[in-house]
N, C-alpha and C positions, 0 to 999 in steps of 0.2 A: 544069676539075678538079672531081671529085665533092665536094660539101660534106661536112664531118664530121657535121653534123646536118641534118635537113630544113629547119629554120628556127628562129629564136629564139623563135617562138611555141610551140615544143615545150616550152620551159622551164616553162610552166604558171603561174608566179607571177612578178610583176614584181620583188618583193623576194626576193632569193636568201638573204640572211642578215642577221640583226640581233642584235647583242650589246648587252645593256643592263646596265651596271655589273657585268660578269662577273668573278669571281675564281675561279681554279683553285687547289686546295690539294693538295699532295703531302707527307704527313707534317706537319712543322712549317714547310714551305717553300711560298711562294706564287709559282709561276712566272709567273702572270698576276694583275694586281691592278686591279680597277675598270675593265675594258676596255669601252668602248662603240664600236660600229662598225656601219655599214650598207653592205651590198653589194647593188647592183641588177643585174638581168639584163643580160648583154652587156658588163659592165665587165671590164677586165683590171687586176688589182691586183698590185703588187710590194710585198713585205714585207721591209724592211731593218732591220738592227741588228746589234750585235756578238754574239759567242758569249755564251750565257746570257741573251739579251734576252727570250726567250719565243717566238721565231718558230715553232719546231716545235710547242710546246704549243698555240699559237693555231691552227696548221694542223690539228692533231689534233682540236681542238675543232670547227672548221668541217667536218671530215670525220666528225663524230659518233663519234670514237674516244676522246674524253674528255668529261667533263661538268663543268659549273660547280658549285662549292660554294656560291656566292652569285651572285645576279643571274639573268638570263634569257637563254638562247641559243636563237634560233629559226632553224632551217635548213630552207630549202625549204618553209616554211609549217608545220613541225613543231617543237614546243618540246622540247628535250632534257630527259629526265626524265619526259616524258608520252607517249612514242612508242616503238614498236618500232624500235630503232636498226638491227637487222639489215636490215629492209626499207628504212629511210632510206638506208643505206649503198649499196644497189644503184643509187641515183640520183646518187651522188657518185663521181667518179674520183679516186684518190689514188695518187701515186707519190713514193717517198722511200726513204732508206736502210733504214728500219725494214721496208719492204715487201720489198726485195731479199733480206733475211735470211730471209724466210719461204718463198721459192720454192725447192723442192728443186733441187740442182745437177744432178740426173739428168732433170729435166723438159725435154721438147723445147720449143724456143722457140715453135713454133706452138701448143702446148698451154698454155704459160705465158700467152700472150695470150688464147687462147680461154676459159680458165677465169675470166678477168676478168668474163665475162658473169654468173657466179654468185657472184662475190666469194669464190671458194675458191682454194687455192694449188697444187693438183695435180689432174690429170684423173682422175676415178674413175667414178662411176655417174651423173653428171649427164646430162641430155638436151640435146643441141644439134641445131639444124636447119640446113638449107642456108643460111638467112639469116645465122646466126651465123658459118658458115665463110666466107661471102662477105665479111662485115664484117671478120673476122680477117685475111683475105688483103689486103683494102684497106688496113687499118692497117699491116700488115707492109710494104706497098709505100710508103706515104707516109713511114714512118720508116726506110726503107732497110734493112729486115730480111729481105726476101724470100729472099735467098740463104742466110740463116742459119736458115731455118724448121725444118730437121731437125737442127740442132745442139742439144746440150744446154746448158741455161742456165749450168751451171758452167764451160763451156769458153769463155765469152764474155769480152771485155775489159770494163773498167769502163764505158766509154762505150756499148758495145753492150747491156750489161745495163740501163743507164738508159733507153735507147731502148725496150727490151722492156717495162719497167715503165710507160712513158708510153703505149705502144700498148695495154697491158693496161688501164690506167686509162680509156682511151677506149672500150674494148670494149662496155660497157653503154649507150653513147650517153648519157653523164651530163649532168645539168643544171648541175653544178658540177665543175670540174676543179681539183685542188689539187696543186701540185708543190713538194716540199720540197727546195730546193737541188739542182736537177737537174744542174747542171754542176759540182758540187763534186768535186774529185779528178781531174778530166779534164785531159789535156794540151792544149796550145793547139789542135792540129788537131781533136781530138775535141770540144773545147768549141765551137769555131766551127761544126762540122758540126751539133752538137745545136742550137745557137742559130739556125742557118739554118732548121732545121725548125720550131723553136718560133716563129720570126718568121712563117713562112708560116701556122702555126696561128693566131697572135694576130691576123693580118690578116683571117682568114676570119670574116665577120659571122655565119655560121651556127654557128660553134664555141661551145661552152658558156662560161659565165662562168669566168674564170680567176683563181686566186690563186696566186702563186709567191713563195717565200721565196728570198732570195739574200744573200750577203755582198758581192757585187761589182756595182757599178752598170752595168758594161759588159755584164752578162748580161741586162739588162732589154730586152725587145723594144720596138721603136719604137712599136708599136700599144698599148702599155700606157697606160691612161687614168688610173689612180689609184695612190697609194702610201701605205703605212703605215710609219712609223718607230717602232721599239720600243727601249726601254732599261730594263733591270732590271724587266721585266714590266709596264711602263706605257707608254702612248701618249705619244710626243713630238709627233707630228703625223700627221694623216690627211686625205686629200682628193685633189683633182686633182694629178697627178704633178708639174707644174711648181711647185706651191705647197709640195710636200714635199721634193723633191730640190734643196734650196738649201744654200748654205754654212752659214747659221746653224742650220738644222734638223739637218743631218748633223753639225755640230760638237758640238751638244748630244747627239745620238744616240750618237756614237762616243767622246766624251770627249776629243777633241783637235781642233785646227784643221783643217778639211777644206775643200778647194777643189773645187768641182764644175764640170765642163765638159760642155757639150752640143754634140756635133759631128755633122756630116753625113758618114757613112761609106757610100760606094757608094750614095748616094741615100736612105739611111735614117738616122734620128736615133738616136744612141747617147750614153749618159751615161758619164762617167768621173769617178772620185773619187780624190783623192790627199791626203796629209797636207800642209798648208800650213805647213811649218816654215821 
């Protein structure tokens, strides 16, 4: 199978992201407070926490779509506030609900993916070459979208639209891929189909560093190496995944007794969490 990227050496920096005592302010509210985090090349991170924990804000920060009011955020070797974020964003792939709302419903699927190369939301006067088209067709294939290429984005199901945004996020061959709750709102079949494709991606050593936020432990790919637990804008725990996805950490994170199970499902490790009432 063709790799998603030529090699991890393409990442160019060993350190993908470093947040040092970062606080994000929105009006009088601080969705993130005093966050410190280090992400290295090739790691796969899961970000977990309840609604309002700050997961999406953190991902927007890592995607250079938000900036810290205090502290220092260094992404792919560039410090936010001292760099052209438009250029930096071309090195980062982002997929989430906020992106889906920006793609016109009339945009063809093949163009919604292709325009990811320029980080724009509809095809206009940008210049694309045959290499761009080959990569687009490859990504449509690995995400099961080839037969939908000439459909308009607005006619797709929720699961199909989410796969389009992931293909689009991969279009510029990013060094960092950020997925904000990619399986949220999907039915069981659509969720498992998406997770199967994400599992293949996470297993690929040539794929970019991955950070994915989720509410549900069962959505975490078995190749995930690290986890971050957030509550009320602060870090509860961060580090190797087996040290974070524990009963005690997740009980603190979600504010109720949580029992975590790690099971072998079809030869792959999957985590499950339930209230221990």
